N, C-alpha and C positions, 0 to 999 in steps of 0.2 A: 441480780447482783449489781447492775449499774445503778439502781436506785439507792442501794445501801452505800455504794461508793460515793454517790453524789451527796447523800446526807452526811457522811463522814467528812467529805471535803468542805461542806458548808460549816460544820462544827470547827474544823481546823482553821478555816479562814477567819471565823469569828474569834478564835483564840489568838491567832497571829496578827490579824489586822481587822479589829472590830469595826473600824470606820467604813470598810468596804461592804456594800450592799450586794451580797453574794447572789441573791435572787435576780438581780438585774444584769448579771454577767451573761453575755451571749456565748453559749458553749462552742459555737462554730467559728467565732472570731478570735483573733489573737488575744490571749490573756493580757499580755504586756501592754497592748494598745488600749485596754479597757480599765486597767487598775494600776495604781502607782505602788508597786512593790519593789523595795530595794533587794539586792542580792541576798542579804542576810534573812529577810522575811521569806523569800522564796526558798532558801535553804532550810529554814525552820519548817516550812510546809512539807518539803520532801522528807525531812527527818520524822515529822509527825505521821506522815503516811506510812513510813517504814515501821515506826513504833506501833501503829494501830493495826497494820495488816501483815507485817513481815515482808512486804514487797520491797526489794531493793531496786532503786531506779538509778542506774549508772549515768554519769555525766554524759556519756556518748548518746544515751537514749533520750535524755532531756532535750538535746538539740533537735531531735526528730519530731517532737510534739509541736504541732502547728497551733493547737488550741486546747482548751480545757477538755473538750470531748475526747481528744486523743489520749490525754492523761487518764480520764475515767475508763476508757476502753482498756488501756494497758493495765491499770490496777485491777480492774474487774477480771481480766484474763489471768493475771499472775497471782491473785490472792486466794486465800483459803476459801473453800466453799461454805464456810460457816461464819458469816460476818457478825452474827450475834455474839461471837466470842471476842470481837474486837473491843479493846478497852476504849473508854472515852478519851478524847485528846486532852 
């Protein structure tokens, strides 16, 4: 499931911020320290995650994510067990 979420996030990042080289992001480091995303772009990423997976990420939960790996773990845990049904971003 984590690999499917990672692929989906790569597609979402490409849609929202195509200038970001997603493959160079270190999943264990702070995302904000590695990429220049404004709050609107970050919000669009969260909305697209929800649209693609049905996973709702409350604002209170966002503050708890230390890095992209935490986000991947959360979405993997909360999402449907059938990622092939996820629509493309």
